[in-house]
C-alpha positions in Angstrom: -5.9 -6.7 -43.6 -2.2 -6.3 -44.3 -2.5 -2.5 -44.3 -4.3 -2.7 -40.9 -1.6 -4.9 -39.4 1.1 -2.5 -40.7 -0.8 0.4 -39.0 -0.9 -1.5 -35.7 2.8 -2.3 -35.9 3.6 1.3 -36.7 1.5 2.6 -33.8 3.2 0.1 -31.4 6.6 1.3 -32.6 5.7 4.9 -32.0 4.5 4.0 -28.5 7.7 2.1 -27.6 9.8 5.0 -29.0 8.0 7.5 -26.8 8.5 5.3 -23.7 12.2 5.0 -24.4 12.6 8.7 -25.2 10.8 9.7 -22.0 12.8 10.1 -18.7 12.3 7.0 -16.5 14.1 8.9 -13.8 11.8 8.9 -10.7 9.9 6.7 -8.4 6.5 7.5 -6.9 5.0 6.1 -3.6 1.9 6.7 -1.5 2.3 5.8 2.2 -1.4 4.8 2.4 -0.7 2.0 -0.2 2.5 0.6 1.4 2.4 -2.5 3.4 4.2 -2.7 6.7 7.5 -4.5 6.6 9.6 -6.0 9.4 13.0 -4.4 9.6 15.7 -3.9 12.1 13.6 -1.1 13.7 10.4 -3.1 14.0 8.9 -4.5 17.2 5.4 -5.6 18.2 4.7 -1.9 19.0 6.9 -0.2 16.3 5.7 -0.6 12.7 7.7 0.5 9.6 6.5 1.3 6.1 9.4 1.3 3.6 8.9 4.2 1.1 12.4 3.9 -0.4 15.5 1.8 0.5 15.4 -1.2 2.9 12.1 -3.2 2.6 11.1 -1.6 -0.7 11.0 -4.0 -3.7 12.7 -1.3 -5.9 15.4 -0.6 -3.3 18.1 -1.4 -5.9 17.0 1.5 -8.1 17.6 4.1 -5.4 21.2 5.2 -5.1 22.7 6.2 -1.8 19.5 5.7 0.3 19.8 3.0 3.0 16.3 3.8 4.3 13.5 6.3 3.9 10.3 5.3 5.5 7.5 6.0 8.1 7.8 4.5 11.6 4.7 4.4 13.8 5.3 3.7 17.5 2.2 2.8 19.5 1.4 4.3 22.9 3.6 2.6 25.5 5.8 1.1 22.7 9.3 1.5 21.4 11.5 0.5 18.4 14.5 -1.7 18.6 17.9 -0.2 19.2 19.6 0.4 15.8 23.0 1.6 14.7 23.8 2.3 11.1 27.5 1.6 10.6 27.9 3.0 7.1 25.2 5.6 6.9 24.1 8.9 8.5 20.5 9.8 9.0 17.7 12.1 10.1 14.4 11.8 12.0 11.5 14.1 11.3 8.6 13.9 13.7 5.3 13.9 11.7 2.8 13.6 14.7 2.8 12.8 18.4 5.5 12.9 21.0 8.0 10.5 22.5 11.6 10.0 23.6 14.8 9.5 21.7 17.6 7.4 23.1 20.8 8.7 21.5 23.8 6.7 22.6 23.5 7.1 26.4 21.5 10.3 26.2 17.7 10.7 26.2 15.8 13.6 24.6 12.1 14.4 24.3 10.6 14.5 20.8 7.5 16.4 19.5 5.9 17.2 16.2 8.1 19.0 13.7 11.3 18.1 15.6 14.2 16.9 13.5 17.4 15.1 14.6 20.7 14.4 12.9 22.0 10.8 13.4 25.7 10.4 12.8 27.3 7.2 11.6 27.4 4.5 14.2 25.3 6.1 16.8 22.9 3.7 18.7 19.3 5.0 18.8 15.8 4.0 19.8 12.4 5.7 19.7 9.8 5.2 22.5 6.4 6.6 23.1 5.0 7.3 26.5 2.0 9.4 25.3 -1.6 8.3 24.6 -1.4 8.9 20.9 0.7 7.1 18.2 4.1 8.7 17.4 4.8 8.9 13.6 8.1 9.9 12.1 10.1 9.8 8.9 13.3 7.8 9.3 16.0 8.5 6.7 19.5 7.1 6.3 22.1 7.8 3.5 25.1 5.7 2.8 28.6 7.2 3.3 30.7 6.5 0.2 33.6 4.1 0.5 36.8 5.9 1.4 35.2 8.9 3.0 36.5 9.6 6.5 33.8 10.4 9.1 34.8 12.4 12.2 34.0 11.2 15.7 30.4 11.0 16.8 29.2 14.6 17.7 26.9 15.6 20.5 23.2 15.3 20.0 22.1 17.8 17.3 18.3 18.4 17.1 15.9 21.3 16.6 12.3 22.2 15.7 11.2 23.2 12.3 8.8 25.6 14.2 11.8 27.6 15.2 13.3 28.0 11.7 12.2 31.1 9.8 10.6 31.0 6.4 12.5 32.7 3.6 12.3 33.2 -0.1 15.0 31.8 -2.3 15.3 34.0 -5.5 15.9 31.0 -7.8 12.5 29.4 -6.8 10.2 32.4 -7.1 8.2 34.4 -4.5 5.2 32.0 -4.0 7.3 29.4 -2.2 9.1 30.0 1.1 11.8 27.7 2.5 12.9 26.6 6.0 16.5 25.4 5.7 16.7 22.7 8.4 20.0 20.8 8.0 23.1 20.9 5.8 26.7 19.8 5.8 29.2 20.8 8.5 30.3 23.6 6.1 26.8 25.1 5.9 26.3 28.7 7.0 22.6 29.0 6.2 21.0 25.9 7.8 19.6 25.5 11.3 21.9 22.5 11.9 25.3 22.3 10.1 25.9 18.7 10.9 25.9 16.2 8.0 28.7 14.6 5.9 26.6 13.3 3.0 23.2 15.0 3.3 23.5 18.3 1.4 20.2 19.7 2.4 17.1 18.9 4.4 14.4 21.6 4.0 10.7 22.4 4.2 8.8 24.2 1.4 5.7 26.2 2.2 3.4 27.1 -0.7 1.1 30.1 -1.0 -2.3 29.3 -2.6 -1.4 28.4 -6.2 2.3 28.7 -5.4 5.0 27.1 -7.5 8.4 25.5 -7.0 9.8 26.4 -10.4 10.8 23.3 -12.3 14.6 22.8 -12.2 17.3 20.1 -12.3 20.3 19.0 -10.1 23.1 17.7 -12.2 25.0 15.9 -9.4 22.4 15.3 -6.7 19.4 13.1 -6.1 16.4 14.1 -4.0 13.2 13.0 -2.3 10.1 15.1 -1.9 7.5 14.1 0.8 4.1 15.8 0.9 3.5 16.8 4.5 0.1 18.4 3.8 -2.0 19.8 1.0 -2.1 18.7 -2.6 -1.0 19.8 -6.1 0.8 18.6 -9.2 4.4 17.2 -9.0 6.7 17.8 -11.9 8.8 14.6 -12.5 10.8 14.4 -15.7 9.8 15.2 -19.3 8.1 13.3 -22.1 9.5 12.5 -25.5 8.7 16.1 -26.6 10.7 17.4 -23.7 7.5 18.7 -22.1 7.3 18.6 -18.3 5.3 15.6 -16.9 2.9 16.4 -14.0 1.4 13.9 -11.5 -1.3 14.6 -8.9 0.3 14.5 -5.4 -1.3 14.6 -2.0 -0.4 14.3 1.7 1.7 11.1 2.3 2.9 10.9 -1.3 6.7 10.7 -1.9 8.8 11.1 -5.0 12.4 10.0 -5.5 14.2 11.9 -8.3 17.4 10.7 -9.9 20.0 13.3 -10.7 19.3 15.6 -13.7 15.5 14.9 -13.5 13.2 17.9 -14.0 11.7 18.6 -10.6 8.9 21.0 -9.6 5.6 21.5 -7.8 2.4 23.4 -8.5 0.2 23.8 -5.4 -3.5 23.1 -5.8 -4.3 25.0 -2.6 -6.9 27.8 -2.6 -7.4 30.9 -0.5 -8.5 30.0 3.0 -6.9 26.5 2.9 -3.8 25.4 4.8 -0.7 25.9 2.8 0.7 22.9 1.0 4.0 21.8 2.5 6.8 19.5 1.3 9.7 18.1 3.2 12.7 17.5 0.9 16.1 15.9 1.3 19.0 16.0 -1.2 22.3 14.2 -1.4 25.2 13.9 -3.9 25.5 10.7 -5.9 29.1 9.4 -6.2 30.3 9.0 -9.8 30.3 5.4 -11.1 33.7 3.7 -11.9 33.1 4.2 -15.6 32.5 7.9 -15.2 35.6 8.2 -13.0 37.7 6.4 -15.6 36.6 9.0 -18.2 37.9 11.9 -16.2 
């Protein structure tokens, strides 16, 4: 009996050691499983599902993200007017059409449009169509002490108008649409942001791969627009990549230095899997700054 108890204790110790040694460096969500939450955007006709950030129970574990969620505006409906005083953001239209109020301007929205939202701009989404309007709403906090220039003119574009290209570091089976980057960007469709390093779309050939990699100073979110496959998220105690099944509507938040990648499960004749990704730098903590 004593030997059996010792064996159980030993096995439990090994299990705990493996959990501690693994990288607890990502969060995983499925929009289908997320309950609607009332936020500053919500109305009787505008319904918000918090994926990360505001409204999410684990919001404190996500650095730099004010909000990342899915907003659905019913036909004839609209969201509240919102202004993020200390964050910049992006809309990406998943389905449907509608109208954006941007300050005093108005602009039509349709599927695959994306819009940059500077700090302090007042905005609202409305839907005059017969079908629901669905969009991803993102906002990222501007670090304290960072000066933000005056509100720019409305900057928006369609992902349909951005060319696909191969990036050598990610292999030939994945093509990229570089949608939005910082004001210094020379490669993105919109060079607009202060804090958002990159918003981009990945398109995977059947069986295509986003080669596993790490970002030492940035955090990232992947959102599955369509298709399915295996998401690489961190490593286990043996430093082997960990894979998780991923499908349309799933989202993964990766802390900096996490191993990230994707293996498409698509077959010949199927629509290509697509992922929308956004990446931003994480400010150093005070303790890290003091060490420099």
